[in-house]
Structures are given as C-alpha cells and as structure tokens.
C-alpha positions in Angstrom: 1.3 24.1 1.4 -1.2 21.2 1.1 0.1 17.8 2.0 -0.2 16.5 -1.5 1.6 19.4 -3.3 5.0 17.6 -3.3 3.3 14.6 -4.9 1.7 16.7 -7.5 5.0 18.4 -8.2 6.8 15.1 -8.4 4.2 13.7 -10.8 4.6 16.8 -13.1 8.4 16.5 -13.0 8.3 12.8 -13.8 5.9 13.3 -16.7 8.0 16.1 -18.1 11.2 14.1 -17.7 9.8 11.5 -20.1 10.6 14.0 -22.8 14.3 14.3 -21.6 16.1 15.6 -24.7 18.7 13.5 -26.5 19.2 11.0 -29.3 18.2 7.4 -29.1 20.9 5.2 -27.8 19.7 1.8 -29.0 17.4 0.3 -31.6 14.1 -1.5 -30.9 12.9 -4.5 -32.8 9.8 -3.8 -34.9 7.5 -5.9 -32.7 8.6 -4.0 -29.6 8.0 -0.7 -31.3 4.6 -1.8 -32.5 3.6 -3.0 -29.0 4.8 0.2 -27.4 2.8 2.3 -29.9 -0.3 0.3 -29.3 0.2 0.4 -25.5 0.7 4.1 -25.6 -2.5 4.6 -27.5 -4.4 2.3 -25.2 -3.0 4.0 -22.1 -3.9 7.4 -23.5 -7.5 6.2 -24.2 -7.8 4.7 -20.7 -6.7 8.0 -19.1 -9.1 10.0 -21.2 -11.9 7.6 -20.4 -11.1 8.1 -16.7 -11.2 11.8 -17.1 -14.6 11.9 -18.8 -17.0 11.3 -15.8 -15.3 14.1 -13.8 -16.1 17.0 -16.1 -14.9 20.2 -14.6 -14.4 18.7 -11.1 -11.2 16.9 -12.0 -8.3 17.7 -9.6 -4.7 16.6 -9.2 -5.3 16.5 -5.4 -5.6 13.2 -3.5 -8.7 14.4 -1.7 -11.8 14.2 -3.9 -13.6 17.6 -4.3 -16.5 18.1 -1.9 -19.8 17.0 -3.4 -18.2 14.7 -5.9 -19.6 11.2 -6.2 -17.9 7.8 -6.4 -17.3 6.7 -10.0 -17.5 2.9 -10.4 -18.6 2.4 -14.0 -16.9 2.7 -17.4 -13.2 3.0 -17.0 -13.7 2.8 -13.3 -15.1 -0.7 -13.7 -11.7 -2.0 -14.8 -9.4 0.2 -12.6 -9.9 2.2 -9.4 -7.5 4.7 -10.9 -7.9 4.6 -14.7 -6.2 8.0 -15.2 -3.1 6.9 -13.3 -3.1 3.5 -15.0 -3.4 5.1 -18.4 -0.6 7.6 -17.5 1.6 4.7 -16.5 0.9 2.6 -19.5 1.3 5.5 -22.0 4.3 6.8 -20.0 6.0 3.4 -20.1 5.4 3.2 -23.9 6.9 6.7 -24.4 9.9 5.8 -22.2 10.6 2.6 -24.3 10.1 4.5 -27.6 12.5 7.2 -26.5 15.3 4.6 -26.5 17.5 6.2 -23.8 17.9 5.6 -20.1 16.6 8.9 -18.7 13.0 8.5 -19.7 13.0 5.0 -18.3 14.2 6.4 -14.9 11.5 9.1 -15.2 8.9 6.4 -15.7 10.1 4.5 -12.7 9.8 7.7 -10.7 6.3 8.2 -12.0 5.4 4.6 -10.9 6.6 5.4 -7.3 4.8 8.7 -7.2 1.5 7.4 -8.5 1.7 4.4 -6.1 2.0 6.8 -3.2 -0.7 9.0 -4.6 -3.2 6.2 -5.1 -2.7 4.9 -1.5 -3.3 8.4 -0.1 -6.3 9.0 -2.4 -7.8 5.7 -1.3 -7.7 6.6 2.3 -9.7 9.7 1.5 -12.2 7.8 -0.6 -12.6 5.2 2.2 -13.3 8.0 4.7 -15.8 9.7 2.4 -17.6 6.7 1.0 -17.1 4.0 3.7 -18.4 0.5 3.0 -19.5 1.4 -0.5 -15.9 2.2 -1.4 -14.6 -0.8 0.5 -16.8 -3.2 -1.6 -15.8 -1.4 -4.8 -12.1 -1.8 -3.8 -12.6 -5.5 -3.2 -13.9 -6.1 -6.7 -11.9 -3.6 -8.8 -8.1 -3.7 -9.3 -6.1 -0.6 -8.1 -4.5 0.0 -11.5 -4.9 -2.8 -14.0 -5.8 -6.4 -13.8 -8.8 -8.7 -13.9 -11.8 -7.6 -11.9 -12.7 -9.9 -9.0 -15.6 -12.2 -9.6 -18.9 -10.9 -8.2 -20.4 -13.1 -5.6 
C-alpha cells in the first residue's frame, strides 16, 4: 500500500458523503442559496481549470508523476492547488445547499484530508523542483487568497 492510499480513500469517502441521503432539515434564505449556487459553480470551474494543464498525467497521488512539469500559470497562478481549492469551495456549497448536518460534517472532513494532502504534496514538489517551487510557493496562496506582490 502506498503511503497516500489512506488519504485518497478518505478524500473519496468525504466527497461521496456530501451526497448523504435524507431530507433537508432547515430552510435557507434566498441570498444564501444564490451565493452557494454561485460559489459551487465557481469552485467547479476552478477545479476544472486546474485539471486542464495536466492532460492524461493527472493523478490522485501526492507525488507528481515522473516527467511532469511544475504548473504555475492559469489557475495555478491564483492557487498552488486549484483542484483542491475548487473541490473545497464547490463541496462547501453542496454541503450548505443540502441543508442537513451530515454533508457539513463530510465537508469538514474533506477540509482536513485536503489540508494533509496539500502539505504532503508540497514536500514532494519542493524535493523535485527545489528553489523554483520555493519561489512559486512564496508568491502563490496554497488554496485561495490574494497572490503576494512580486518584488
């Protein structure tokens, strides 16, 4: 078993648990619903944009495939992990829109799993790309945020 198999499994379980069956338990104000729908669409778009440069070399593993390059443009210019960031934003939106506690707990589990996964992945990226990755890491947020000012 690879060292990241439990993380990949936990990620899949947390994502699946967002669809926990059951009826809604509370109502949402229209502005919250609208915001969640827009956030879900934006998160999905960010995740897809993060997938695009990988082509067929995309992997759920924390170690980048051999021969793959460091992506720093496009979605990777606003997030070091745009796929994970997109999953978190879209997953949070789904959890809110489901209007029951189990999807919210699943989303919190997804946050914990992806936090661990990004930290492990970044160790591999630093080993592979060295100072180039270190400079990229200094100027680009891990998940979402404002990029650092270039000097």
